[in-house]
DSSP file (Angstrom, degrees, kcal/mol; ACC not computed):
  #  RESIDUE AA STRUCTURE BP1 BP2  ACC     N-H-->O    O-->H-N    N-H-->O    O-->H-N    TCO  KAPPA ALPHA  PHI   PSI    X-CA   Y-CA   Z-CA
    1    1 A X              0   0    0      0, 0.0     2,-0.1     0, 0.0     0, 0.0   0.000 360.0 360.0 360.0 129.7   77.5   92.9   90.6
    2    2 A X     >  -     0   0    0      1,-0.1     4,-2.5     4,-0.0     5,-0.2  -0.322 360.0-111.6 -77.9 163.8   74.1   94.4   91.1
    3    3 A X  H  > S+     0   0    0      1,-0.2     4,-2.7     2,-0.2     5,-0.2   0.874 117.9  53.6 -62.0 -37.4   72.8   95.6   94.5
    4    4 A X  H  > S+     0   0    0      2,-0.2     4,-2.2     1,-0.2    -1,-0.2   0.917 110.6  45.8 -65.2 -42.8   70.2   92.8   94.6
    5    5 A X  H  > S+     0   0    0      2,-0.2     4,-2.3     1,-0.2    -2,-0.2   0.923 114.1  48.7 -65.6 -43.8   72.9   90.1   93.9
    6    6 A X  H  X S+     0   0    0     -4,-2.5     4,-2.4     1,-0.2    -2,-0.2   0.905 110.6  51.1 -62.0 -42.3   75.2   91.6   96.5
    7    7 A X  H  X S+     0   0    0     -4,-2.7     4,-2.6     1,-0.2    -1,-0.2   0.905 110.3  49.2 -62.5 -42.2   72.4   91.8   99.1
    8    8 A X  H  X S+     0   0    0     -4,-2.2     4,-2.6     2,-0.2    -1,-0.2   0.897 110.9  50.5 -63.6 -39.8   71.5   88.1   98.5
    9    9 A X  H  X S+     0   0    0     -4,-2.3     4,-2.3     2,-0.2    -2,-0.2   0.910 112.3  46.5 -64.9 -42.1   75.2   87.1   98.9
   10   10 A X  H  X S+     0   0    0     -4,-2.4     4,-2.5     2,-0.2    -2,-0.2   0.921 114.1  47.4 -66.0 -43.8   75.5   89.0  102.2
   11   11 A X  H  X S+     0   0    0     -4,-2.6     4,-2.4     2,-0.2    -2,-0.2   0.893 112.0  50.2 -66.0 -39.2   72.2   87.6  103.5
   12   12 A X  H  X S+     0   0    0     -4,-2.6     4,-2.3     2,-0.2    -1,-0.2   0.915 112.3  47.5 -63.8 -42.6   73.2   84.0  102.5
   13   13 A X  H  X S+     0   0    0     -4,-2.3     4,-2.3     2,-0.2    -2,-0.2   0.914 111.8  49.8 -64.6 -42.6   76.6   84.4  104.2
   14   14 A X  H  X S+     0   0    0     -4,-2.5     4,-2.3     1,-0.2    -2,-0.2   0.902 111.0  49.6 -63.5 -40.8   74.9   85.8  107.3
   15   15 A X  H  X S+     0   0    0     -4,-2.4     4,-2.1     2,-0.2    -1,-0.2   0.913 110.2  50.4 -64.9 -42.0   72.5   82.9  107.4
   16   16 A X  H  X S+     0   0    0     -4,-2.3     4,-1.4     1,-0.2    -2,-0.2   0.906 112.3  47.2 -62.8 -41.4   75.3   80.4  107.1
   17   17 A X  H  X S+     0   0    0     -4,-2.3     4,-0.5     1,-0.2    -1,-0.2   0.889 111.3  51.2 -66.9 -38.0   77.2   82.0  109.9
   18   18 A X  H  < S+     0   0    0     -4,-2.3     3,-0.3     1,-0.2    -2,-0.2   0.859 115.8  41.1 -67.6 -34.5   74.2   82.2  112.1
   19   19 A X  H >X S+     0   0    0     -4,-2.1     3,-1.8     1,-0.2     4,-0.5   0.652  91.3  87.5 -87.5 -16.2   73.4   78.4  111.5
   20   20 A X  H >< S+     0   0    0     -4,-1.4     3,-1.2     1,-0.3    -1,-0.2   0.820  80.6  59.8 -58.9 -34.2   77.0   77.2  111.8
   21   21 A X  T 3< S+     0   0    0     -4,-0.5    -1,-0.3    -3,-0.3    -2,-0.1   0.771  99.5  60.2 -64.3 -20.5   77.0   76.8  115.6
   22   22 A X  T <4 S+     0   0    0     -3,-1.8     2,-0.4    -4,-0.1    -1,-0.2   0.692  94.2  76.8 -77.4 -18.0   74.1   74.3  115.1
   23   23 A X    <<  -     0   0    0     -3,-1.2     2,-0.4    -4,-0.5     3,-0.0  -0.775  66.8-158.2 -97.5 135.2   76.3   72.0  113.0
   24   24 A X    >   -     0   0    0     -2,-0.4     3,-1.4     1,-0.1     4,-0.4  -0.896  22.1-130.6-111.0 143.7   78.8   69.8  114.5
   25   25 A X  G >  S+     0   0    0     -2,-0.4     3,-1.4     1,-0.3     4,-0.3   0.845 106.5  62.4 -59.1 -34.5   81.8   68.4  112.6
   26   26 A X  G >  S+     0   0    0      1,-0.3     3,-0.9     2,-0.2    -1,-0.3   0.717  88.5  71.1 -65.7 -21.2   81.0   64.9  113.9
   27   27 A X  G <  S+     0   0    0     -3,-1.4    -1,-0.3     1,-0.2    -2,-0.2   0.710  96.5  51.6 -68.3 -19.3   77.6   64.9  112.1
   28   28 A X  G <> S-     0   0    0     -3,-1.4     4,-0.6    -4,-0.4    -1,-0.2   0.444 105.3-127.8-102.8  -0.6   79.3   64.6  108.7
   29   29 A X  H <>  -     0   0    0     -3,-0.9     4,-1.0    -4,-0.3     3,-0.3  -0.024  35.6 -62.6  82.0 173.6   81.5   61.7  109.3
   30   30 A X  H  > S+     0   0    0      1,-0.2     4,-2.1     2,-0.2     5,-0.2   0.759 121.5  69.6 -69.2 -28.6   85.2   61.1  108.8
   31   31 A X  H  > S+     0   0    0      1,-0.2     4,-1.6     2,-0.2    -1,-0.2   0.915 100.7  45.0 -61.3 -45.2   85.0   61.5  105.0
   32   32 A X  H  X S+     0   0    0     -4,-0.6     4,-1.2    -3,-0.3    -1,-0.2   0.888 109.4  56.5 -67.3 -38.4   84.3   65.3  105.2
   33   33 A X  H  < S+     0   0    0     -4,-1.0     4,-0.4     1,-0.2     3,-0.3   0.923 111.8  42.1 -59.1 -44.9   87.0   65.8  107.8
   34   34 A X  H >< S+     0   0    0     -4,-2.1     3,-0.5     1,-0.2    -1,-0.2   0.769 102.3  70.1 -74.3 -25.3   89.7   64.2  105.6
   35   35 A X  H 3< S+     0   0    0     -4,-1.6    -1,-0.2     1,-0.2    -2,-0.2   0.889 108.4  34.7 -59.0 -40.0   88.4   66.1  102.5
   36   36 A X  T 3< S-     0   0    0     -4,-1.2    -1,-0.2    -3,-0.3    -2,-0.2   0.450 110.4-131.6 -96.4  -1.7   89.6   69.4  103.8
   37   37 A X    <   -     0   0    0     -3,-0.5     2,-0.3    -4,-0.4    -1,-0.3  -0.220  30.8 -60.5  82.6-174.5   92.7   68.0  105.6
   38   38 A X        -     0   0    0     -4,-0.1     2,-0.3    -2,-0.0    -4,-0.0  -0.762  44.3-168.0-108.9 153.3   94.0   68.7  109.0
   39   39 A X        +     0   0    0     -2,-0.3     2,-0.3     2,-0.0    -2,-0.0  -0.989  10.8 163.6-139.9 152.2   95.0   71.9  110.6
   40   40 A X        -     0   0    0     -2,-0.3     2,-0.4     0, 0.0    -2,-0.0  -0.977  46.5 -84.6-158.4 161.9   96.8   72.9  113.8
   41   41 A X        +     0   0    0     -2,-0.3     3,-0.1     1,-0.2    -2,-0.0  -0.586  38.2 179.0 -72.2 124.3   98.5   75.9  115.3
   42   42 A X        -     0   0    0     -2,-0.4     2,-0.3     1,-0.4    -1,-0.2   0.879  59.7 -31.3 -91.3 -48.3  102.1   76.0  114.1
   43   43 A X        -     0   0    0     40,-0.1     2,-0.4    46,-0.0    -1,-0.4  -0.984  56.6-104.0-165.0 159.8  103.4   79.2  115.9
   44   44 A X        -     0   0    0     -2,-0.3     2,-0.5    44,-0.1     5,-0.0  -0.802  38.4-122.4 -91.5 137.6  102.3   82.6  117.1
   45   45 A X        -     0   0    0     -2,-0.4     5,-0.1     1,-0.1     3,-0.1  -0.690  29.4-132.2 -81.6 124.4  103.4   85.5  115.0
   46   46 A X    >   -     0   0    0     -2,-0.5     3,-2.1     1,-0.2    -1,-0.1  -0.057  48.4 -29.0 -66.9 174.4  105.6   88.0  117.0
   47   47 A X  T 3  S+     0   0    0      1,-0.4    -1,-0.2    18,-0.0    18,-0.0  -0.334 123.6  38.9 -56.4 142.3  105.1   91.7  117.0
   48   48 A X  T 3  S-     0   0    0     -3,-0.1    -1,-0.4    28,-0.0     2,-0.1  -0.987  90.1-177.4 -84.6   3.4  104.0   93.6  115.0
   49   49 A X    <   +     0   0    0     -3,-2.1    17,-0.5     1,-0.1    18,-0.2  -0.415  38.1 118.4  76.6-152.9  101.6   90.8  114.3
   50   50 A X        -     0   0    0     16,-0.2    17,-1.7    15,-0.1    16,-0.4   0.951  55.4-151.8  52.0  60.8   98.9   91.1  111.6
   51   51 A X        +     0   0    0     15,-0.2    14,-0.2    14,-0.1    -1,-0.1  -0.270  25.5 164.1 -62.0 148.5  100.1   88.1  109.5
   52   52 A X        +     0   0    0     12,-2.4    -1,-0.1     1,-0.4    55,-0.1   0.410  47.0  28.7-128.1 -94.9   99.4   88.3  105.8
   53   53 A X        -     0   0    0     53,-0.3    11,-2.1    55,-0.2    -1,-0.4  -0.435  58.6-159.8 -82.4 150.8  101.0   86.2  103.1
   54   54 A X  E     +A   63   0A   0      9,-0.2     2,-0.3    55,-0.2    55,-0.2  -0.997  14.3 168.5-130.2 133.9  102.3   82.7  103.7
   55   55 A X  E     -A   62   0A   0      7,-2.1     7,-3.4    -2,-0.4     2,-0.4  -0.993  20.1-145.9-143.2 143.0  104.9   80.9  101.5
   56   56 A X  E     +A   61   0A   0     -2,-0.3     2,-0.3     5,-0.2     5,-0.2  -0.920  20.3 169.0-115.2 134.4  106.8   77.6  102.2
   57   57 A X  E >   -A   60   0A   0      3,-2.3     3,-1.4    -2,-0.4    -2,-0.0  -0.950  67.3 -19.3-146.2 122.0  110.3   76.9  101.0
   58   58 A X  T 3  S-     0   0    0     -2,-0.3     3,-0.1     1,-0.3    27,-0.1   0.869 127.5 -45.5  50.9  47.5  112.5   74.0  102.1
   59   59 A X  T 3  S+     0   0    0      1,-0.2    26,-2.9    25,-0.1     2,-0.5   0.584 115.0 111.3  78.9   9.8  110.6   73.2  105.3
   60   60 A X  E <   -AB  57  84A   0     -3,-1.4    -3,-2.3    24,-0.2     2,-0.7  -0.973  57.6-146.4-120.4 131.1  110.3   76.8  106.4
   61   61 A X  E     -AB  56  83A   0     22,-3.3    22,-2.8    -2,-0.5     2,-0.4  -0.855  16.4-157.3 -95.3 117.3  107.0   78.6  106.6
   62   62 A X  E     -AB  55  82A   0     -7,-3.4    -7,-2.1    -2,-0.7     2,-0.4  -0.825   8.7-171.4 -99.3 132.7  107.5   82.3  105.8
   63   63 A X  E     -AB  54  81A   0     18,-2.8    18,-2.6    -2,-0.4     2,-0.3  -0.988  12.2-144.2-126.4 127.2  104.9   84.8  107.0
   64   64 A X  E     - B   0  80A   0    -11,-2.1   -12,-2.4    -2,-0.4     2,-0.3  -0.651  25.9-130.8 -89.4 147.7  104.8   88.5  106.1
   65   65 A X  E     + B   0  79A   0     14,-2.0    14,-1.3    -2,-0.3   -15,-0.1  -0.950  61.7  30.8-144.8 161.5  103.7   91.2  108.5
   66   66 A X        -     0   0    0    -17,-0.5    40,-1.0   -16,-0.4     2,-0.3   0.707  42.9-178.3 -91.2 153.6  102.1   93.5  109.1
   67   67 A X        +     0   0    0    -17,-1.7    38,-0.1    38,-0.2   -17,-0.1  -0.349  53.5 111.3 -99.0  49.9   98.8   93.3  107.1
   68   68 A X    >   +     0   0    0     -2,-0.3     3,-1.9    36,-0.3    36,-0.2  -0.360  45.8 176.1-118.8  51.8   97.7   96.7  108.5
   69   69 A X  T 3   +     0   0    0      1,-0.3     3,-0.1    34,-0.1    36,-0.1  -0.329  67.5  14.6 -59.5 132.1   97.9   98.7  105.3
   70   70 A X  T 3  S+     0   0    0      1,-0.3     2,-0.6    34,-0.1    -1,-0.3   0.493  85.5 135.8  85.0   3.2   96.6  102.2  105.7
   71   71 A X    X   -     0   0    0     -3,-1.9     3,-0.7    33,-0.2    -1,-0.3  -0.754  57.1-119.3 -85.7 124.6   96.6  102.2  109.5
   72   72 A X  T 3  S+     0   0    0     -2,-0.6     3,-0.1     1,-0.2    -1,-0.1  -0.151  91.7  30.4 -59.7 156.1   98.1  105.5  110.8
   73   73 A X  T 3  S+     0   0    0      1,-0.2     2,-1.6     2,-0.1    -1,-0.2   0.731  70.4 146.9  66.9  25.8  101.2  105.5  113.0
   74   74 A X    <   +     0   0    0     -3,-0.7    -1,-0.2    28,-0.4    30,-0.2  -0.631  12.0 151.4 -87.3  79.0  102.5  102.4  111.4
   75   75 A X        +     0   0    0     -2,-1.6     2,-0.3    -3,-0.1    -1,-0.2   0.591  37.2  92.5 -90.8 -11.4  106.1  103.5  111.8
   76   76 A X  S    S-     0   0    0     -3,-0.2     3,-0.1     1,-0.1    28,-0.1  -0.597  79.7-112.9 -85.4 144.0  107.8  100.1  112.1
   77   77 A X        -     0   0    0     -2,-0.3    -1,-0.1     1,-0.1    20,-0.1  -0.321  40.2 -94.0 -68.8 158.4  109.2   98.4  109.0
   78   78 A X        -     0   0    0     17,-0.1    18,-2.9    18,-0.1     2,-0.4  -0.349  40.5-152.0 -70.6 154.3  107.6   95.2  107.8
   79   79 A X  E     -BC  65  95A   0    -14,-1.3   -14,-2.0    16,-0.2     2,-0.5  -0.967  10.3-152.5-131.5 144.6  109.0   91.9  108.9
   80   80 A X  E     -BC  64  94A   0     14,-2.9    14,-2.7    -2,-0.4     2,-0.4  -0.983  17.4-161.0-115.4 124.6  109.1   88.4  107.4
   81   81 A X  E     -BC  63  93A   0    -18,-2.6   -18,-2.8    -2,-0.5     2,-0.5  -0.845   4.6-153.7-106.2 142.4  109.2   85.6  109.9
   82   82 A X  E     -BC  62  92A   0     10,-3.0     9,-3.0    -2,-0.4    10,-1.7  -0.971  12.0-170.0-117.1 122.5  110.4   82.0  109.0
   83   83 A X  E     -BC  61  90A   0    -22,-2.8   -22,-3.3    -2,-0.5     2,-0.2  -0.901  30.6-110.3-113.2 137.5  109.1   79.1  111.1
   84   84 A X  E  >  -B   60   0A   0      5,-2.9     4,-2.5    -2,-0.4   -24,-0.2  -0.487  25.3-140.6 -63.0 127.7  110.3   75.5  111.0
   85   85 A X  T  4 S+     0   0    0    -26,-2.9    -1,-0.2    -2,-0.2   -25,-0.1   0.809  96.8  41.8 -64.8 -31.2  107.5   73.5  109.5
   86   86 A X  T  4 S+     0   0    0    -27,-0.4    -1,-0.2     1,-0.1   -26,-0.1   0.896 130.1  20.7 -82.9 -42.5  108.0   70.6  111.8
   87   87 A X  T  4 S-     0   0    0      2,-0.1    -2,-0.2   -44,-0.0     3,-0.1   0.680  88.9-129.1-104.6 -20.9  108.6   72.3  115.2
   88   88 A X     <  +     0   0    0     -4,-2.5   -44,-0.1     1,-0.3    -3,-0.1   0.472  54.9 151.2  81.7   1.5  107.1   75.8  114.7
   89   89 A X        -     0   0    0     -6,-0.1    -5,-2.9     1,-0.1     2,-0.6  -0.405  54.6-113.7 -68.3 141.3  110.3   77.3  116.0
   90   90 A X  E     +C   83   0A   0     -7,-0.2    -7,-0.2     1,-0.2    -1,-0.1  -0.665  47.3 161.6 -74.1 117.2  111.2   80.8  114.7
   91   91 A X  E     +     0   0A   0     -9,-3.0     2,-0.3    -2,-0.6    -8,-0.2   0.601  56.1  30.6-117.0 -17.4  114.3   80.2  112.6
   92   92 A X  E     -C   82   0A   0    -10,-1.7   -10,-3.0     2,-0.0     2,-0.4  -0.999  53.3-175.7-144.9 145.8  114.6   83.3  110.4
   93   93 A X  E     -C   81   0A   0     -2,-0.3     2,-0.5   -12,-0.2   -12,-0.2  -0.981   2.3-174.7-141.4 128.7  113.6   86.9  110.6
   94   94 A X  E     -C   80   0A   0    -14,-2.7   -14,-2.9    -2,-0.4     2,-0.6  -0.983   9.9-158.3-124.8 120.5  114.0   89.6  107.9
   95   95 A X  E     -C   79   0A   0     -2,-0.5   -16,-0.2   -16,-0.2     2,-0.1  -0.869  31.3-116.1 -95.3 125.3  113.2   93.2  108.5
   96   96 A X        -     0   0    0    -18,-2.9     3,-0.4    -2,-0.6     2,-0.3  -0.387  28.4-148.0 -67.0 132.2  112.4   95.0  105.3
   97   97 A X  S    S+     0   0    0      1,-0.2     3,-0.1    -2,-0.1    -1,-0.1  -0.766  70.6  26.0 -99.0 143.5  114.9   97.7  104.4
   98   98 A X        +     0   0    0     -2,-0.3     2,-1.0     1,-0.2    -1,-0.2   0.612  65.7 149.9  87.0  12.4  114.1  100.8  102.5
   99   99 A X        +     0   0    0     -3,-0.4    -1,-0.2     1,-0.2     5,-0.1  -0.700  10.9 164.7 -78.6 107.2  110.4  101.2  103.3
  100  100 A X        +     0   0    0     -2,-1.0    -1,-0.2    -3,-0.1     4,-0.1   0.654  40.0  93.8 -99.5 -18.6  110.1  105.0  103.2
  101  101 A X  S    S-     0   0    0      2,-0.2    23,-0.0    -3,-0.1    22,-0.0  -0.327  74.8-131.0 -75.5 156.7  106.3  105.4  103.0
  102  102 A X  S    S+     0   0    0      1,-0.1     2,-1.0    -2,-0.0   -28,-0.4   0.708  97.9  76.1 -76.7 -19.9  104.1  105.9  106.0
  103  103 A X        +     0   0    0    -34,-0.1     2,-0.4   -33,-0.1    20,-0.4  -0.814  69.8 174.5 -91.0 103.1  101.9  103.1  104.7
  104  104 A X        +     0   0    0     -2,-1.0   -36,-0.3   -33,-0.2   -33,-0.2  -0.881  16.6 111.7-113.0 143.4  103.8  100.0  105.5
  105  105 A X        -     0   0    0     -2,-0.4    17,-1.2   -40,-0.1     2,-0.4  -0.665  46.6-128.3 161.2 145.0  102.7   96.4  105.0
  106  106 A X  E     +D  121   0B   0    -40,-1.0     2,-0.3    -2,-0.2   -53,-0.3  -0.894  21.7 178.8-113.8 140.7  103.4   93.4  102.9
  107  107 A X  E     +D  120   0B   0     13,-2.6    13,-2.1    -2,-0.4   -42,-0.1  -0.975  50.5  18.2-135.3 150.7  100.9   91.4  100.9
  108  108 A X  E     -     0   0B   0     -2,-0.3    12,-1.1    11,-0.2     2,-0.3   0.546  58.7-159.0  65.4 141.9  101.5   88.3   98.7
  109  109 A X  E     +D  119   0B   0    -55,-0.2     2,-0.3    10,-0.2    10,-0.2  -0.970  14.4 166.9-152.6 137.8  104.6   86.1   98.8
  110  110 A X  E     -D  118   0B   0      8,-1.5     8,-3.1    -2,-0.3     2,-0.3  -0.992  21.2-138.1-151.6 149.7  106.1   83.8   96.3
  111  111 A X  E     -D  117   0B   0     -2,-0.3     6,-0.2     6,-0.2     2,-0.2  -0.783   7.6-153.7-107.5 151.5  109.4   81.9   95.8
  112  112 A X    >   -     0   0    0      4,-1.7     3,-0.8    -2,-0.3     4,-0.1  -0.451  42.9 -90.9-103.3-171.7  111.5   81.3   92.7
  113  113 A X  T 3  S+     0   0    0      1,-0.2    -2,-0.0    -2,-0.2     0, 0.0   0.387 118.9  63.9 -82.8   4.5  113.9   78.4   92.2
  114  114 A X  T 3  S-     0   0    0      2,-0.2    -1,-0.2     0, 0.0     3,-0.1   0.022 118.3 -98.6-118.1  25.7  116.8   80.3   93.7
  115  115 A X  S <  S+     0   0    0     -3,-0.8    16,-2.5     1,-0.2     2,-0.5   0.789  77.9 140.2  62.4  31.2  115.5   80.8   97.3
  116  116 A X  E     - E   0 130B   0     14,-0.2    -4,-1.7    15,-0.1     2,-0.5  -0.899  39.6-154.2-102.3 131.8  114.3   84.3   96.7
  117  117 A X  E     -DE 111 129B   0     12,-3.0    12,-2.6    -2,-0.5     2,-0.5  -0.900   6.2-153.6-103.1 135.7  111.0   85.3   98.2
  118  118 A X  E     -DE 110 128B   0     -8,-3.1    -8,-1.5    -2,-0.5     2,-0.4  -0.940  15.6-178.0-110.4 126.3  109.1   88.1   96.4
  119  119 A X  E     -DE 109 127B   0      8,-2.3     8,-2.9    -2,-0.5     2,-0.6  -0.957  23.1-126.3-128.1 144.8  106.8   90.2   98.6
  120  120 A X  E     -DE 107 126B   0    -13,-2.1   -13,-2.6   -12,-1.1     2,-0.5  -0.798  14.5-162.9 -96.2 120.4  104.5   93.1   97.6
  121  121 A X  E  >  -DE 106 125B   0      4,-3.6     4,-2.1    -2,-0.6   -15,-0.2  -0.903  22.1-134.3 -97.4 127.2  104.8   96.4   99.4
  122  122 A X  T  4 S+     0   0    0    -17,-1.2    21,-0.3    -2,-0.5    -1,-0.1   0.820  97.5  24.2 -53.7 -39.6  101.7   98.4   98.7
  123  123 A X  T  4 S+     0   0    0    -20,-0.4    -1,-0.2   -18,-0.2    19,-0.2   0.671 127.6  40.1-104.4 -18.4  103.4  101.7   98.0
  124  124 A X  T  4 S-     0   0    0      1,-0.3     2,-0.3    17,-0.1    18,-0.3   0.610  98.6-123.2-111.8 -12.4  106.9  100.7   96.9
  125  125 A X  E  <  -E  121   0B   0     -4,-2.1    -4,-3.6    16,-0.1     2,-0.5  -0.809  55.5 -14.0 112.1-150.2  106.5   97.7   94.7
  126  126 A X  E     -EF 120 140B   0     14,-2.1    13,-2.7    -2,-0.3    14,-1.6  -0.844  55.1-158.0-103.0 123.6  107.9   94.2   94.8
  127  127 A X  E     -EF 119 138B   0     -8,-2.9    -8,-2.3    -2,-0.5     2,-0.5  -0.767   4.3-151.0 -97.1 145.9  110.9   93.4   97.1
  128  128 A X  E     -EF 118 137B   0      9,-3.2     9,-2.1    -2,-0.3     2,-0.4  -0.976  15.2-178.8-117.5 124.9  113.1   90.4   96.5
  129  129 A X  E     -EF 117 136B   0    -12,-2.6   -12,-3.0    -2,-0.5     2,-0.7  -0.989  23.1-140.9-127.3 125.4  114.9   88.8   99.5
  130  130 A X  E  >  -E  116   0B   0      5,-2.5     4,-3.0    -2,-0.4   -14,-0.2  -0.763  12.0-155.6 -82.3 118.9  117.2   85.9   99.3
  131  131 A X  T  4 S+     0   0    0    -16,-2.5    -1,-0.1    -2,-0.7   -15,-0.1   0.611  89.3  52.3 -76.8 -10.2  116.4   83.8  102.3
  132  132 A X  T  4 S+     0   0    0    -17,-0.4    -1,-0.2     3,-0.1   -16,-0.1   0.865 126.1  20.2 -86.2 -41.9  119.8   82.2  102.4
  133  133 A X  T  4 S-     0   0    0      2,-0.1    -2,-0.2     0, 0.0     3,-0.1   0.687  93.2-129.6-101.3 -21.9  121.9   85.4  102.4
  134  134 A X     <  +     0   0    0     -4,-3.0     2,-0.2     1,-0.3    -3,-0.1   0.436  51.8 155.4  83.5  -0.3  119.3   87.9  103.6
  135  135 A X        -     0   0    0     -5,-0.2    -5,-2.5    -6,-0.1     2,-0.3  -0.415  24.6-162.0 -66.3 131.3  120.2   90.2  100.6
  136  136 A X  E     +F  129   0B   0     -7,-0.2     2,-0.3    -2,-0.2    -7,-0.2  -0.878  16.3 162.6-117.4 146.2  117.3   92.5   99.7
  137  137 A X  E     -F  128   0B   0     -9,-2.1    -9,-3.2    -2,-0.3     2,-0.7  -0.987  44.1-103.0-154.7 158.6  116.5   94.5   96.6
  138  138 A X  E     -F  127   0B   0     -2,-0.3   -11,-0.2   -11,-0.2     3,-0.1  -0.776  34.4-177.8 -84.0 117.7  113.7   96.2   94.9
  139  139 A X  E     +     0   0B   0    -13,-2.7     2,-0.3    -2,-0.7   -12,-0.2   0.871  67.5   8.2 -86.1 -41.6  112.5   93.9   92.1
  140  140 A X  E    S-F  126   0B   0    -14,-1.6   -14,-2.1   -16,-0.1    -1,-0.3  -0.998  79.5-116.5-144.9 140.3  109.8   96.0   90.6
  141  141 A X        -     0   0    0     -2,-0.3   -15,-0.2   -16,-0.2   -16,-0.1   0.001  45.9 -72.5 -69.7 177.7  108.7   99.6   91.2
  142  142 A X        -     0   0    0    -18,-0.3    -1,-0.1   -19,-0.2     2,-0.1  -0.160  53.8 -90.3 -70.8 163.4  105.4  100.7   92.6
  143  143 A X        -     0   0    0    -21,-0.3     2,-1.4     1,-0.1    -1,-0.1  -0.436  37.7-119.0 -68.0 147.5  102.1  100.7   90.8
  144  144 A X    >   -     0   0    0     -2,-0.1     3,-1.4    -3,-0.1     2,-0.2  -0.690  34.9-162.8 -91.7  85.8  101.4  103.9   88.9
  145  145 A X  T 3  S+     0   0    0     -2,-1.4     3,-0.1     1,-0.2    -3,-0.0  -0.479  71.5  25.3 -71.6 135.7   98.2  105.0   90.6
  146  146 A X  T 3  S+     0   0    0      1,-0.4    -1,-0.2    -2,-0.2     2,-0.1   0.284  93.8 117.1  95.0 -10.3   96.2  107.6   88.7
  147  147 A X  S <  S-     0   0    0     -3,-1.4    -1,-0.4     1,-0.1     2,-0.0  -0.418  78.8 -77.7 -83.8 166.6   97.5  106.6   85.3
  148  148 A X        -     0   0    0     -2,-0.1    -1,-0.1    -3,-0.1    -4,-0.1  -0.328  49.7-120.6 -63.5 142.6   95.2  105.2   82.6
  149  149 A X     >  -     0   0    0      1,-0.1     4,-1.2    -3,-0.1     3,-0.1  -0.264  28.1-101.3 -76.2 170.4   94.2  101.6   83.0
  150  150 A X  H  > S+     0   0    0      1,-0.2     4,-1.1     2,-0.2     3,-0.5   0.893 123.3  56.2 -58.9 -40.3   95.0   99.0   80.4
  151  151 A X  H  4 S+     0   0    0      1,-0.2     3,-0.4     2,-0.2    -1,-0.2   0.889 106.2  50.0 -61.6 -39.2   91.5   99.2   79.1
  152  152 A X  H  4 S+     0   0    0      1,-0.2    -1,-0.2    -3,-0.1    -2,-0.2   0.744 107.6  54.7 -72.6 -22.0   91.8  102.9   78.5
  153  153 A X  H  <        0   0    0     -4,-1.2    -1,-0.2    -3,-0.5    -2,-0.2   0.723 360.0 360.0 -82.4 -22.7   95.1  102.5   76.6
  154  154 A X     <        0   0    0     -4,-1.1    -1,-0.2    -3,-0.4    -2,-0.1   0.486 360.0 360.0 -74.9 360.0   93.7  100.0   74.0
């Protein structure tokens, strides 16, 4: 992306944000409201906060924390919270085991067909947690930073 294109994108975004208070949702009618669906607060994420990835499995909304990668003094392990989709009640909590790096934080979350959630730890790779048993394991090792990219290998 060239600097001119990037500058136009930033200016367009800034203009849209500046004008957004002038627009009211009611001005666009009921059709637009339904087009994007409904939203509401389900639950507050407990400490350490900084919610990141969200994945839903069997009526439970799982939220990974913290999304504060690279913030110094992040000494607490990452946590995955599970909230009941209907009530918002906190029903499951998983504290990640084996995070040895000083950079802690989870990004991305996905489920398989066996009630395993896979979450990405920035420095250690992909962790696999069975949400029924709580059993945790390292599914895939960390990225090899500093090695040749795929393009350079071809």
